[in-house]
C-alpha positions as CSV (number, residue, x, y, z in Angstrom):
1,M,-11.1,-76.9,14.2
2,I,-10.7,-74.9,10.7
3,K,-12.9,-76.8,8.2
4,L,-15.9,-76.3,11.0
5,I,-15.0,-72.7,10.8
6,R,-15.6,-72.8,7.2
7,S,-18.7,-74.6,7.3
8,A,-19.5,-72.1,9.8
9,I,-19.1,-69.3,7.2
10,C,-20.9,-71.4,4.4
11,D,-24.2,-71.5,6.7
12,L,-24.1,-68.0,7.3
13,R,-24.1,-67.5,4.0
14,R,-26.6,-69.4,3.0
15,Q,-29.0,-67.0,5.5
16,P,-27.7,-63.6,4.8
17,V,-30.1,-61.6,6.2
18,L,-30.2,-63.4,9.6
19,G,-26.4,-63.8,10.0
20,A,-25.9,-59.9,9.0
21,V,-28.7,-59.5,11.6
22,S,-26.9,-61.5,14.4
23,V,-23.8,-60.1,13.7
24,I,-24.5,-56.6,13.5
25,G,-27.0,-57.0,16.8
26,T,-24.4,-58.4,19.0
27,A,-21.2,-56.2,17.4
28,L,-23.9,-52.9,18.7
29,A,-24.0,-54.7,22.0
30,I,-19.9,-54.8,22.3
31,Y,-19.7,-51.1,20.8
32,L,-21.9,-49.6,23.2
33,I,-19.9,-51.4,25.8
34,M,-16.8,-50.1,24.7
35,M,-18.1,-46.5,24.5
36,V,-18.9,-46.3,27.9
37,V,-16.1,-47.9,29.0
38,M,-13.8,-44.9,27.5
39,I,-16.2,-42.3,28.3
40,Q,-15.5,-43.8,32.3
41,S,-12.0,-44.5,31.5
42,V,-11.1,-41.0,30.4
43,M,-11.8,-39.8,33.8
44,V,-9.4,-42.2,35.6
45,E,-6.5,-43.5,33.0
46,P,-3.2,-41.5,33.4
47,F,-2.5,-39.3,30.4
48,A,-0.4,-36.2,30.1
49,P,-0.4,-33.4,31.2
50,E,-1.9,-35.4,33.4
51,S,0.1,-38.9,33.9
52,N,0.6,-39.3,37.2
53,R,-3.1,-40.0,38.2
54,D,-2.1,-43.4,39.3
55,R,-0.3,-41.4,42.4
56,S,-2.5,-38.5,42.8
57,L,-4.3,-37.4,45.6
58,H,-7.2,-34.2,45.7
59,A,-8.4,-32.5,48.0
60,S,-10.5,-30.1,46.8
61,Y,-12.8,-29.0,49.1
62,L,-12.4,-27.5,52.8
63,S,-15.1,-27.9,55.9
64,I,-14.1,-26.2,58.8
65,Q,-16.1,-24.8,61.9
66,L,-15.2,-21.2,62.1
67,P,-17.1,-19.0,64.3
68,D,-19.6,-17.6,62.3
69,G,-20.3,-21.4,61.1
70,Q,-19.5,-24.2,59.1
71,W,-17.4,-23.3,55.7
72,N,-17.3,-25.7,53.1
73,A,-15.1,-24.1,50.2
74,C,-12.0,-24.7,48.4
75,Y,-8.8,-23.5,50.1
76,S,-7.0,-20.2,50.4
77,Y,-3.5,-20.0,49.6
78,P,-1.9,-19.4,52.5
79,F,-3.4,-22.5,53.9
80,V,-1.8,-24.5,51.5
81,R,1.1,-22.7,52.0
82,N,1.3,-22.7,55.9
83,F,-0.3,-26.2,56.3
84,L,0.2,-28.3,53.1
85,Y,3.6,-27.6,51.9
86,P,5.5,-29.0,54.8
87,M,4.0,-32.6,54.2
88,T,6.9,-34.8,54.4
89,S,4.8,-37.9,53.2
90,A,4.2,-36.3,49.4
91,E,6.4,-36.0,46.6
92,I,4.9,-32.4,46.1
93,V,2.2,-30.7,46.9
94,T,0.4,-28.0,44.5
95,A,-2.6,-25.7,44.5
96,Y,-4.3,-24.1,41.9
97,E,-8.0,-22.6,40.9
98,G,-10.5,-25.1,41.4
99,F,-12.5,-24.0,38.4
100,P,-10.7,-22.3,35.6
101,S,-12.9,-18.8,34.8
102,T,-13.0,-17.1,31.6
103,G,-11.7,-13.4,30.6
104,P,-10.2,-11.6,28.2
105,V,-6.8,-11.5,27.0
106,S,-5.3,-8.9,24.5
107,V,-1.8,-8.0,22.8
108,P,-1.6,-4.2,23.5
109,S,1.0,-3.3,20.3
110,T,-2.0,-5.1,18.2
111,G,-5.1,-4.9,19.9
112,K,-6.4,-8.4,19.1
113,L,-8.4,-9.8,22.1
114,R,-9.7,-13.4,22.8
115,N,-11.7,-14.7,25.4
116,V,-9.9,-18.0,27.0
117,Y,-10.2,-20.3,30.2
118,G,-7.5,-19.1,32.7
119,R,-6.4,-20.7,36.0
120,R,-4.2,-19.6,38.5
121,T,-1.6,-21.9,40.2
122,D,1.5,-22.1,42.3
123,H,5.1,-23.2,41.1
124,N,4.5,-26.8,42.0
125,F,1.6,-26.8,39.6
126,W,4.2,-28.0,36.7
127,K,6.2,-30.6,38.2
128,V,2.8,-32.1,39.3
129,F,1.5,-32.3,35.4
130,D,3.7,-32.8,32.7
131,F,3.1,-30.3,30.1
132,T,4.8,-29.9,26.7
133,F,6.5,-26.8,26.3
134,I,6.9,-25.5,23.0
135,A,9.0,-22.2,24.2
136,G,10.0,-20.5,27.4
137,A,9.7,-22.2,30.5
138,P,7.0,-22.5,33.6
139,Y,7.1,-19.4,36.1
140,D,9.5,-20.9,39.4
141,E,9.4,-20.4,42.9
142,A,11.3,-16.9,42.7
143,D,8.6,-15.6,40.7
144,L,5.8,-16.9,42.8
145,E,7.5,-15.2,45.7
146,A,8.3,-12.0,44.2
147,G,4.9,-11.5,42.6
148,L,5.8,-11.2,39.1
149,C,3.2,-11.3,36.2
150,R,4.3,-14.0,33.9
151,A,2.0,-16.1,31.7
152,V,2.2,-19.8,30.3
153,I,-0.2,-19.4,27.3
154,S,-1.3,-22.1,24.8
155,E,-0.2,-22.8,21.2
156,S,-3.4,-21.9,19.8
157,V,-3.7,-18.9,22.2
158,A,-0.2,-18.0,21.0
159,R,-0.7,-18.4,17.4
160,Q,-4.0,-16.6,17.4
161,L,-3.0,-13.7,19.2
162,F,0.6,-13.6,18.1
163,G,0.5,-15.5,15.1
164,S,3.9,-17.3,16.1
165,V,4.5,-19.6,19.5
166,D,8.5,-17.4,19.4
167,V,6.7,-15.1,21.9
168,V,8.8,-15.0,25.4
169,G,9.0,-11.5,26.9
170,R,6.5,-10.5,24.9
171,P,3.7,-8.7,26.6
172,L,0.3,-9.5,27.7
173,T,-2.7,-8.1,29.5
174,V,-4.6,-11.0,31.0
175,D,-8.0,-9.7,32.9
176,Y,-6.9,-6.0,32.4
177,R,-3.3,-6.6,33.9
178,E,0.1,-6.2,32.2
179,Y,2.2,-9.8,32.3
180,T,4.8,-11.5,29.8
181,V,5.0,-14.7,28.3
182,A,7.1,-16.8,30.1
183,G,6.4,-20.0,28.2
184,V,4.0,-21.4,25.4
185,V,2.5,-25.2,26.2
186,K,1.0,-27.6,23.5
187,D,-2.5,-26.9,23.3
188,V,-4.1,-28.9,26.7
189,T,-7.1,-31.4,26.6
190,P,-10.2,-30.3,28.3
191,L,-10.4,-34.0,29.6
192,A,-7.5,-33.2,31.8
193,T,-9.5,-31.1,34.1
194,K,-7.5,-30.7,36.9
195,A,-4.7,-29.1,34.6
196,Y,-6.9,-27.8,31.4
197,A,-6.6,-23.7,30.9
198,E,-5.4,-21.4,27.7
199,V,-3.7,-19.4,30.4
200,W,-2.1,-20.0,33.3
201,T,-1.1,-17.2,35.6
202,P,1.0,-17.3,39.4
203,I,-1.4,-17.0,42.5
204,T,0.6,-14.2,44.2
205,S,0.0,-12.0,40.8
206,Y,-3.8,-11.1,42.2
207,A,-3.9,-8.6,44.4
208,S,-6.4,-10.8,46.9
209,W,-4.4,-13.9,47.6
210,D,-2.8,-12.8,50.7
211,S,-5.8,-13.0,53.0
212,D,-6.2,-14.6,56.5
213,A,-8.9,-16.6,55.8
214,Y,-8.9,-20.5,55.4
215,V,-11.4,-20.9,52.5
216,G,-10.4,-19.6,49.0
217,D,-10.0,-20.0,45.6
218,Y,-8.1,-23.1,45.4
219,S,-7.7,-26.6,45.2
220,V,-5.0,-29.3,46.2
221,T,-3.5,-31.9,44.4
222,M,-0.8,-34.3,46.7
223,L,1.3,-36.5,44.4
224,A,2.6,-39.4,46.3
225,P,6.2,-40.9,46.2
226,D,4.3,-44.2,44.1
227,A,0.6,-45.9,44.4
228,A,1.5,-47.8,47.4
229,G,2.5,-44.5,49.5
230,K,-0.9,-43.3,49.3
231,D,-1.9,-44.3,52.6
232,K,0.9,-42.5,54.0
233,V,0.2,-39.0,52.4
234,R,-3.9,-39.8,53.7
235,A,-2.9,-40.2,57.0
236,E,-0.4,-36.8,57.5
237,F,-3.2,-35.3,55.9
238,A,-5.5,-36.4,58.6
239,E,-3.2,-35.6,61.2
240,R,-2.6,-32.0,59.8
241,M,-6.0,-31.1,59.8
242,K,-6.2,-31.8,63.6
243,H,-4.2,-29.1,64.4
244,I,-5.9,-26.0,62.8
245,D,-5.7,-22.9,65.0
246,G,-8.2,-24.9,67.7
247,H,-10.7,-25.1,64.8
248,E,-12.7,-28.5,63.3
249,V,-12.1,-29.6,60.8
250,T,-14.7,-33.0,58.8
251,L,-12.6,-34.7,56.7
252,F,-14.8,-36.5,54.7
253,N,-11.9,-39.2,54.3
254,R,-10.2,-36.8,51.8
255,P,-8.1,-36.7,50.0
256,Y,-9.7,-38.5,47.3
257,D,-7.8,-41.0,44.6
258,Q,-8.7,-40.1,40.9
259,W,-11.3,-42.6,40.9
260,T,-13.3,-41.0,43.9
261,E,-12.8,-37.4,42.9
262,T,-14.3,-38.6,39.6
263,C,-17.9,-40.1,41.5
264,E,-21.2,-38.3,41.0
265,E,-22.4,-35.8,43.6
266,L,-18.9,-34.6,45.4
267,W,-19.7,-31.7,47.4
268,A,-17.8,-30.0,49.7
269,N,-20.2,-31.3,52.7
270,C,-20.3,-34.5,51.3
271,E,-18.9,-37.9,51.0
272,P,-19.4,-39.2,47.2
273,D,-20.8,-42.5,47.1
274,V,-18.2,-44.9,45.6
275,K,-20.2,-48.0,45.9
276,G,-23.5,-46.8,44.5
277,A,-21.5,-45.2,41.5
278,R,-20.1,-48.8,40.8
279,R,-23.5,-50.3,41.1
280,S,-24.7,-47.7,38.7
281,R,-22.0,-48.6,36.4
282,L,-22.2,-52.1,36.6
283,L,-25.9,-51.6,35.7
284,T,-25.2,-49.6,33.0
285,Y,-22.8,-52.7,31.3
286,L,-25.7,-54.8,32.1
287,V,-28.1,-53.3,30.2
288,L,-26.3,-52.3,27.7
289,L,-25.1,-56.0,27.0
290,L,-28.5,-58.3,28.0
291,V,-31.4,-55.9,26.4
292,P,-30.0,-56.5,22.9
293,A,-28.5,-60.0,23.4
294,I,-32.1,-60.9,24.6
295,N,-33.6,-59.8,21.6
296,L,-31.0,-61.6,19.2
297,A,-31.7,-64.7,21.2
298,E,-35.0,-65.1,20.1
299,M,-33.9,-64.7,16.3
300,T,-31.3,-66.9,16.6
301,R,-33.4,-69.4,18.0
302,S,-35.9,-68.5,15.2
303,R,-32.9,-69.0,12.8
304,M,-32.0,-72.4,14.2
305,R,-36.0,-73.7,14.1
306,S,-35.5,-72.9,10.2
307,R,-33.0,-74.9,10.2
308,Y,-34.7,-78.4,11.9
309,A,-34.8,-79.7,8.1
310,E,-31.1,-79.8,7.6
311,I,-30.2,-81.2,10.6
312,G,-32.2,-83.8,10.2
313,L,-30.8,-84.6,6.5
314,R,-27.5,-84.4,8.2
315,R,-28.5,-87.2,10.5
316,A,-29.8,-89.1,7.8
317,F,-26.7,-89.1,5.9
318,G,-24.8,-90.3,9.6
319,A,-23.7,-87.0,11.2
320,T,-23.4,-87.3,15.0
321,R,-25.5,-85.3,17.3
322,G,-21.6,-84.2,18.3
323,S,-20.8,-83.0,14.5
324,I,-24.0,-81.0,15.1
325,M,-23.2,-79.6,18.2
326,R,-19.3,-78.5,16.9
327,S,-21.2,-76.8,13.6
328,V,-23.4,-74.7,15.7
329,F,-20.3,-74.0,18.3
330,A,-18.2,-73.2,15.9
331,E,-21.2,-71.2,14.1
332,N,-21.6,-69.1,17.1
333,L,-17.8,-68.3,17.0
334,V,-17.4,-67.2,14.0
335,V,-20.2,-64.5,14.8
336,T,-19.1,-63.5,17.9
337,V,-15.5,-63.1,17.0
338,L,-16.5,-60.8,13.8
339,A,-19.1,-59.0,15.8
340,G,-16.5,-58.3,18.4
341,A,-13.6,-57.3,15.6
342,I,-16.2,-54.9,14.1
343,G,-17.5,-53.4,17.6
344,L,-14.4,-52.7,18.7
345,A,-13.3,-50.9,15.2
346,L,-16.4,-48.9,15.6
347,A,-15.2,-47.8,18.8
348,F,-12.1,-47.0,18.4
349,A,-13.3,-45.0,15.0
350,T,-15.5,-43.1,16.7
351,A,-12.9,-42.1,19.4
352,L,-10.4,-40.9,17.0
353,I,-12.8,-39.4,14.6
354,F,-14.8,-37.1,16.9
355,G,-12.2,-37.5,20.2
356,S,-12.7,-35.8,22.9
357,E,-15.9,-34.1,21.8
358,F,-17.8,-37.2,21.7
359,I,-16.3,-39.8,24.8
360,S,-16.6,-36.5,27.5
361,S,-19.1,-34.2,28.4
362,N,-17.5,-30.9,27.6
363,D,-17.6,-28.4,30.9
364,F,-15.4,-25.6,29.0
365,Q,-18.0,-24.3,26.7
366,G,-16.9,-22.6,23.2
367,V,-13.5,-25.2,23.2
368,A,-12.5,-26.6,20.8
369,P,-11.9,-30.6,21.2
370,V,-7.9,-31.9,21.4
371,M,-7.8,-35.2,22.0
372,T,-4.2,-35.8,23.3
373,V,-4.8,-39.4,24.7
374,S,-5.2,-42.4,22.5
375,P,-7.8,-44.8,22.3
376,A,-5.8,-47.8,22.8
377,A,-5.2,-46.2,26.2
378,L,-8.6,-46.3,27.1
379,L,-9.3,-49.7,26.2
380,H,-9.7,-52.2,28.8
381,W,-9.4,-55.3,27.4
382,S,-10.9,-57.4,29.9
383,T,-13.8,-55.9,29.6
384,F,-13.9,-56.4,26.2
385,G,-12.9,-60.4,27.0
386,V,-15.9,-60.4,29.3
387,A,-18.5,-58.8,26.7
388,L,-17.2,-60.8,23.7
389,L,-17.7,-64.2,26.2
390,S,-21.4,-63.1,27.4
391,C,-22.5,-62.6,23.9
392,F,-20.9,-65.6,22.5
393,I,-22.5,-67.9,25.3
394,L,-26.0,-66.1,25.2
395,N,-26.0,-66.4,21.1
396,L,-24.8,-70.7,22.2
397,L,-27.3,-70.9,24.3
398,S,-29.7,-69.6,21.7
399,S,-29.1,-72.0,19.0
400,G,-27.9,-74.7,21.0
401,I,-31.1,-75.7,22.9
402,S,-32.7,-75.8,19.4
403,S,-29.7,-77.6,18.1
404,W,-29.7,-80.2,20.3
405,R,-33.4,-80.7,20.6
406,A,-33.6,-81.5,16.9
407,S,-30.1,-83.4,17.3
408,R,-31.5,-86.1,19.1
409,T,-35.0,-86.2,18.2
410,N,-36.5,-88.6,15.5
411,I,-35.3,-88.0,11.8
412,V,-37.9,-88.3,10.0
413,N,-39.7,-85.5,12.6
414,A,-36.5,-83.2,12.2
415,I,-36.9,-83.5,8.8
416,T,-40.8,-82.8,8.5
417,G,-40.0,-79.8,11.4
418,Q,-42.3,-81.8,14.0
419,I,-39.6,-81.9,16.8
420,H,-40.4,-84.4,19.4
421,K,-37.8,-85.8,21.8
422,S,-37.3,-89.3,21.2
């Protein structure tokens, strides 16, 4: 086999331009597929601070029939506290602002000001999402119940406003309210869409939190004890939604796992089209794989036609049909493996160099991309293997058919380029 591979490399060197085009074209197809896989994987694969994605269930919206009509919105905090905190099947339930808002943050003593993304959360937020604290600690249940104005800030905010991360206990103005810094965490990538913010504050530090309304500004994430326990959480959630003070609730199969939550067209009054999203992604893979491969197939076939005379000479010197086909197999194996390595390396390099700015459509404008997730964690080796195998089969078919015809024709006709089946 090693001898065949060496021979295949020599054959590629004899036609460097066509060989290079074959390798580059195949590598491009694999590169595009791997980049699409990474872009889609970053929405579902677990990574800090969303390391529990595999056992998280999300209820971002509430659809409830009230006397004045159907309401489709996020949850109010009193609703979550009264109806969802007592859930027994979930390890923990957290409520947090579904859509972080921008606002000014300043230091009273220096007057330094910065516009940041802020998110209001409860105390359980810090147990569901695993932040890395550089200094201090998160606000706890006692702080939340007392309505204390304590804030957790990111490392970059601390350094820009205070010049240091050793700022626990320092005063800070958030949305024109006086807060005390409780802790400092490492910067969070905007790829973590549920956990991301630059400043986190308690829900109860805002005057309007304690209302009698069912709907409000907060999304809910329920953490199952393990991935297998998610069905029990769903069942209990559905049971609790049957008894909301006599009001009818439309579930739309909520809560959703991480995959369903990322499907397109996720609205409060409809269920995501999971099957449609899967079909769309599969079609994307096929287009990215087949279009370059089909174009390369004709080039590969032309390259093999130019070698009909060579195949005829090899037959004249005693080469068997089987040895010719084995050499074609080895040549295509070399091209595909080399192209696969190049495509994979390009995908990794793109993710490492451009980070989250490239592999995600950043919904947080003006935020410097922070790449805290390794590209290796986003790579599906099974997808890479399928892409590599598909390219190999297509290349082998396009070159193998021509070689097979040349090996079965009259030797004189093969040398003169007149291919007719003998």
